[in-house]
N, C-alpha and C positions, 0 to 999 in steps of 0.2 A: 129117456130124453131128459136132459138137465133143464131145470128151471133157470130163469134169469138170475134169481137170488143165489142159486148154487154156483153159477158162473162167477158172480160177484165175489162170493166167499173164497172160491178157489183161486181166481186170478189176482185177487188182492195180495196174495202171498208170493207172486212171481216177481223175480228181479230181472230186468232186461236192460239192454244197453241203449240209452236214449230212446226208450220206448215207453208207451203208457197205454192204459186201457180206457176207452171212452164208452160210456153208456149212452146209447142213442135213444131219444124219445121225441114225441110230438106233442105240441101244445094246441094246435088248431090252425085255422086259416083266417080268411077275411070274414066279413059279416055273414056270409053264407057257409062258412066252414070249409071253403075251398083253398087250394094252394097251401096245403099244410107242409111247413118246412121242418127239416130235421134239426134238432138241437142236441147238445152233448154236455156231459159232465164227467169229470175224472172219476173212475171207479173207486179210487182211494177215499173219495169224499162220501161215498154211499155207505151208510150203515145198514140200511134195510129197505126193501121194496115191498109194499103191502097194498092190497086192494083198499080203496078209499073207505075208511071207517066212518062212524058217526062223528060229526064235528060239533063242538059246543061253541056257539057264537059268544064273543066277549063284548060286553057293552063298551062303547067308546073306542073300539079298535081303529087302527089306521086303515085307510083304504087298501084293498087287496089282501087284508088279513082275514082269512076265513074264520078263524077262531082257534081253538085248541083241542087236542085229543089226549086221551089217557092211554098211553102205550106201555103196557106192563108196568104200571105204577109211575111212569114218568109223564109229566104234563109237557106237551110239545106244541109250539106255535105252528100253524099251518098257513102257508102263503099261497095265494092264487097266482101261480106262475103265468098261465095264459093271459090273465088280466094285466099283469105287470108288463108282459111283452106286447100287449095291445092286439092280441088275437082272440078268436072265439073257437072253442072246441066244438066239434060237430056232434060228438057222442057223449059229451059231458066230462066231468073231472072223475076219472075212473081209477087212477093210480096215485099213490102217495110215496114220494121219495124222501126217506128220512136221511138227513145228512149230518155229518159230524166233522166240523172243522172250525178253525179260528176260535177254539175254546168254547164253542157253543153247539147245541143240537137244535135243529129245526127241520121242518118238513115242507116240501113243495108239492102242490097238487098239479098233476099233468094229465093229458088226455090218454096217452098210451106209451108203453115202453116197447122199443123195437128189438135191439140186440146190443151186444158188446163187441167192439172191434179193437184190435190191437194195431197201433200206429207208431211209426217213428215220429219223433218230435219235428223232424225236418219236413214232414207232411203237413205241418200246422203252421199257418202264416198269421202274423199279427193282423188284427182287424182295426187297430186304433185309427188308421187313416180312412177307413171305409165305413165304420159303424158310427152312426150319428149319436146314438143314445149313450154309449159307453157301457151298455149292458153286455155286449159281446166282446170278449177279450181277444178271440182268434177264430180263424176259419180252418176247419180240418178238411183235407181232401181225401175222401174215402176211395179205396181201390175199386177197379172195375169188377163187375160181376156178370157172368154169363153173357159177355159181349156188350153189356150195357155200359155207357160212359160213367166214369166215376162221379159220385154225388158229393155235395158239400154239406157239412154240418157246422152249425154255429156253436162255438164253445162259450158258454155263459160265464160272465164275471160275477160269480155269486157274492164275492165280497162287496162289490159295488151295489148289487141288488139289496143286500141286507142293510148296508149303510143308508141307502135311499129309503128303505122301509122304516128304519129307526135312526133318523138323522141326529138325534140327541143322545144316542146310546154311548158314545165315547167322550171322555172328558177332554178338555183343551190341554194339549201337551205343553208343559212349561218346565223350567229348570228345577223348580221345587220337586216335581214328580221324578225327574231323572237323577237328581243329586248334583254334586259338584261337576264342573267342566272336566271333560276327559282330555288328557294331554297326549298328543302324538308327535312324532318327529316333525319339526318345522319343515314346511314345503311338501309334506306328504298328505294324502287324502284317503278317505274310505271309498272304495268302489262298490256300489250297490246295484243289484239287478233284480227287477221285478216287472212283470208285464201288466199288472193291475194299476190303473190310474189312481184309485183310492189308496191302495197300499203304498204307492210311491209318494203320495201326498203325506201320508202318516209318517213314513220313514223320514222324509225331508224335515217335517216338523220336529221329529225326535232328534235328528242330527243337529238341527239348529239349537235346540234346547241343551244338547250335550256339548255344544261348541265345536263340533267336528266338521271340518271341510269335507266335501263329498263330491263324487261324480255319480250320476244316475244312468243306468243302462236299462233298456226295455226288454231285453231277452238275454239268455245265456250266451248266445252267439255274439250279440252286441258287446257284452261284458268281456268275452274272450278276445274279441278283436281290439277293444280299447286297451285291455291289459297288455297285449303284445305290443301295441303302438307305444304305450307308456314305457314299457321295458326297452324298446328300441331307442327311444329318446334318452332314457337314463344311461344306456350303454354308450351312446354317442357323446354324453357328457362325462363319461368315466365314472358313473355312479351305478348303484344297484337298484333293483326294483323296490327295495325296502326304503330307499331315499324318497321314493315317489308315492308308494302305496303302503298304508299301514295294515290294512286287512281288506278282505272281500266279504261282503254280505250278499247272500243269494237266496232267492226264492227257489222252489223246486219245479213248479209247473210253469213252463215258459215255452213259447213257440220256437222252433228251429233247433234249440239246444236247451235241455232241461238243466236244473241245478245240480243233479247228480253228475252229469257228464262234465259240466263246467268244473265242478270240484275235482273230479277225477283227472281232468286235463291239467289243472293247476298242480295237483299233488304229484303227478308223474313227470312234470317238466323240471329239468335241472335249472332252468331259467328262473323258476319261482320257488326254489327251495326255501322252506321256512316261512313262506307267506301264509298267514293265518286265514282260514275260511270258516265263516259262520253260516250255517244254513238256517234261514228264517222262513218258516212256512206255515200255512194254514192247515196242512195235512198233519195228522197226528196218529198216534198208535205205535205199538212196539215194532211193527213191521218196518215203518219208515225210520224209526230210530236205529234199527239194525242196519238199514241201508246207509244211514249217515255214517255209522262206524266203518262200514265196508269201503266207502270212498275216502275215508281218513279225514273227514271234516273235523275241525278243532272244537266245534260246539254246535248244538242245535237249540233254537229258541222258537217257541210257538208264537204265531201272530195272535192279537197284537197287544203287547203290553210294553209301553215305552220304558217303564221301570225295569222289567225283566231284560229287555234288549240292552239297556245301558249297563246293567250288572254283568251280563254275559260278555259284552265288549270289554269291560274293565278286566274281567277274569282272564279272557283270552290274551289280551295285551300284556298282562302280568306274566303269563306263561312264556 
């Protein structure tokens, strides 16, 4: 029987069409530990799953920071995810999820790990209008099992969680950081897609510092619909999409349609021939970079460095 860790290692190497792997886990429930809800995180973000090791408390740590662990020579910060989510584990903090994304490594303490499920992104709905805290980026509808109705899992916005835990971790984005203003065709914009509130705010600050007009979309489907609408308007005016859109910047993890599918749709459509696409994601590693090549994206840049993003945009526009 495969362990959950083995499944993570194997399935991280799978390529699927608008599909992803969700690791399901539980954090706890109310003050009595009841009503424990399912939560999820993309398998691509999981580096390792381990039984809770001994944690060294760090003096003066932020609330909900348990301390640090020494994992094979690397010192990693451990966050109390149930406390952050406002729930209480009934059996304690038993599992540590070591995650690697957005250029950082960190660990989250959870109560238990359930399983890994493969879902279509169209089974995942945005939670922006339903989640009050901003911690939950989307809701995944899990398939029925043994006649039982499908369950719901809350997909956490880990970028928002990390920013809330370390509010002063990122510098203020300004023109000095990104360099000279970036010139694009007059009347055109950059179309950007990201489902994270924090990521969208950072991207908007970056674009403003770069002097780039932009349109923000909250999912791949939203971006695809907007892009086609813009193309139709351009055609009605006797213009091309290049008169209206300079490039597309897209995240990978998004409800309804992921960034891989959005990029593939753009590159396969004669309507958008030559339109540059940059993938901008917190997911890292050679597997994802290979996927980026397969969908013919023009560039990949890891979140979040305004300087790297500006340099990548300049390079792609020159091409």
